C-alpha positions as CSV (number, residue, x, y, z in Angstrom):
1,M,67.6,110.3,83.5
2,N,68.4,109.1,86.8
3,V,68.7,111.5,89.8
4,R,72.2,111.3,90.1
5,K,72.5,112.7,86.5
6,G,69.9,115.1,87.1
7,L,71.4,116.4,90.0
8,L,74.7,116.8,88.5
9,T,73.3,118.4,85.6
10,L,71.4,120.8,87.8
11,A,74.7,121.8,89.6
12,L,76.6,121.8,86.1
13,V,73.8,124.1,84.1
14,G,74.0,126.2,87.3
15,F,77.8,126.5,87.0
16,F,77.3,127.4,83.2
17,G,74.8,130.0,83.6
18,V,77.2,131.8,85.8
19,T,80.3,131.3,84.2
20,A,79.1,131.4,80.7
21,C,77.8,135.0,81.5
22,G,81.1,136.4,82.9
23,G,81.5,134.3,86.3
24,Q,79.3,136.0,88.5
25,A,75.9,135.1,89.8
26,D,73.9,138.4,89.1
27,S,70.4,139.4,89.1
28,D,71.3,141.8,86.2
29,A,72.3,138.7,83.9
30,P,70.5,138.3,80.7
31,P,67.8,135.1,81.6
32,A,69.1,131.9,81.1
33,A,67.2,129.0,79.4
34,G,64.8,126.7,81.0
35,G,65.9,124.2,83.8
36,P,66.9,120.9,83.5
37,E,65.2,118.7,80.9
38,Q,61.6,117.1,81.9
39,P,60.1,114.3,79.5
40,G,58.3,116.6,76.7
41,Q,55.5,116.1,74.1
42,P,54.5,118.2,71.0
43,L,52.9,121.1,71.9
44,G,49.3,121.6,71.5
45,Q,49.0,118.1,73.3
46,E,47.6,118.2,76.8
47,M,49.8,116.0,79.4
48,D,48.5,113.1,80.4
49,P,47.2,113.3,84.0
50,Q,49.9,110.4,85.1
51,M,52.3,111.6,83.6
52,M,51.5,115.3,85.1
53,A,51.1,113.6,88.6
54,L,54.4,111.8,88.1
55,M,56.7,115.3,87.0
56,I,54.9,116.9,90.2
57,E,56.1,114.4,92.6
58,A,59.9,114.1,90.9
59,Q,60.1,117.9,91.2
60,E,58.8,117.9,94.7
61,L,61.4,115.2,95.5
62,Q,64.1,117.0,94.0
63,Q,63.1,120.1,96.1
64,E,63.1,117.8,99.5
65,L,66.9,116.8,98.2
66,A,67.9,120.1,97.0
67,P,69.0,121.1,100.8
68,I,70.7,117.5,101.6
69,Q,72.6,117.9,98.2
70,E,73.5,121.4,99.4
71,A,74.9,120.2,102.5
72,A,76.6,117.5,101.0
73,L,78.4,120.0,98.6
74,Q,79.8,121.7,101.9
75,D,82.2,118.9,102.3
76,E,85.5,120.2,100.7
77,A,86.6,117.2,99.1
78,L,83.2,116.5,97.5
79,S,82.9,120.3,96.5
80,G,86.4,120.4,95.0
81,Q,85.8,117.1,93.0
82,L,82.6,119.3,91.6
83,E,85.3,121.9,90.5
84,E,87.5,120.0,89.0
85,L,84.8,118.3,86.8
86,Q,83.1,121.6,86.2
87,G,86.8,122.8,84.7
88,R,87.1,119.6,82.8
89,L,84.1,120.0,81.4
90,E,84.5,123.6,80.5
91,S,88.0,123.1,79.0
92,A,86.1,120.4,76.8
93,M,83.3,122.2,75.8
94,R,85.6,125.2,75.0
95,E,87.4,122.9,72.6
96,E,84.4,122.2,71.1
97,N,82.9,125.6,70.4
98,A,84.6,128.7,72.2
99,E,82.6,131.1,69.9
100,L,79.9,130.3,72.3
101,F,81.3,131.4,75.4
102,D,82.5,134.7,73.7
103,Q,79.0,134.8,72.4
104,M,77.5,134.7,75.8
105,Q,80.0,136.9,77.2
106,E,79.4,139.5,74.8
107,L,75.5,139.5,74.9
108,E,76.1,139.8,79.1
109,Q,77.5,143.2,78.2
110,E,75.5,144.2,75.8
111,F,72.6,143.4,78.2
112,M,74.0,145.2,81.2
113,A,74.9,148.4,79.0
114,A,71.1,148.2,77.5
115,Q,69.9,148.0,81.2
116,A,72.2,150.9,82.4
117,S,71.1,153.2,79.9
118,G,67.5,152.1,80.5
119,D,66.7,150.6,76.9
120,E,64.3,148.3,78.1
121,A,63.9,146.6,74.5
122,R,67.0,146.5,73.7
123,A,67.7,144.6,76.8
124,Q,64.9,142.3,76.1
125,E,66.2,141.4,72.6
126,V,69.6,140.7,74.1
127,G,68.1,138.5,76.6
128,T,66.2,136.6,74.3
129,E,69.4,136.2,72.7
130,A,71.0,135.0,75.2
131,Q,68.5,132.3,75.9
132,A,69.1,130.8,72.0
133,V,72.9,130.4,73.0
134,A,72.2,129.2,76.4
135,M,70.1,126.7,74.9
136,E,73.1,126.1,72.5
137,L,75.6,125.9,75.4
138,Q,73.3,123.3,77.1
139,A,73.3,121.3,74.0
140,L,77.0,121.5,73.6
141,Q,77.2,120.4,77.6
142,E,75.0,117.1,77.3
143,A,77.0,116.1,73.8
144,V,80.5,116.7,75.7
145,M,78.9,114.9,79.1
146,S,78.4,111.5,77.0
147,R,82.7,111.6,76.1
148,P,83.5,108.7,77.7
149,D,86.9,110.4,79.5
150,I,84.1,112.7,80.8
151,Q,81.3,110.3,81.8
152,E,84.0,108.2,83.8
153,S,84.2,111.6,86.0
154,I,80.8,112.4,86.2
155,E,80.2,108.8,87.6
156,A,83.2,109.0,90.0
157,F,81.6,112.3,91.5
158,E,77.4,110.9,91.0
159,E,79.1,108.1,93.2
160,A,80.9,110.4,95.8
161,Q,77.9,112.8,96.2
162,R,75.2,110.0,96.6
163,A,77.6,108.8,99.8
164,R,78.0,112.5,101.1
165,M,74.4,112.9,100.6
166,L,73.4,109.4,102.9
167,E,75.8,110.7,105.3
168,V,73.8,113.9,105.9
169,D,70.6,112.4,105.5
170,P,70.2,108.3,105.2
171,E,66.8,109.0,104.3
172,A,67.8,110.7,100.9
173,G,68.8,106.9,99.3
174,E,65.1,106.5,99.4
175,I,64.2,109.8,97.8
176,M,66.7,109.4,95.0
177,D,65.6,105.8,94.2
178,R,61.9,106.9,94.2
179,I,63.1,109.8,92.0
180,D,65.1,107.1,89.7
181,A,61.6,105.0,89.7
182,I,59.8,107.8,88.5
183,Y,61.9,108.9,85.7
184,A,62.3,105.1,84.5
185,E,58.2,105.2,84.6
186,L,58.1,108.2,82.6
187,E,60.5,107.0,79.9
188,T,58.2,104.3,79.2
189,M,55.3,106.6,78.6
């Protein structure tokens, strides 16, 4: 995964973590699935120290880029382009499996009702179910993102985002290039 796709995925996953759960960012919402994909390995195996060091470096660099990305997204044209892309992606995902969105909304309502009634056991159970649905939504998102029509929109957004990030901070290019190099190296491990 290159850094631009990683940043876009973070933006889109964040979007769907909110919209799939009713459209509002809410600390009472059921917990979402894990963050962006990381190169993985079978359970029970220790991670190679070199791989761990690269992953930590990439994470630190991504944290360094986050405020630059946030500043870039303050640009109305870029944020409008992202909203349009998110809308296209959500529509395509709903075409593929609208039931998942409905299921997530139902789980959010159940979660909030369980919390309101003080039923922490039920809230935990619903939260676990919501995590499973969120993982399915993420898999669906990844499948839809590979469609040529969506891929074209993603690439256009990535180019515009990179250009805007470079306007915000010219050093961002070096950081993004280093993250790309790290991901390329991790893929060979």
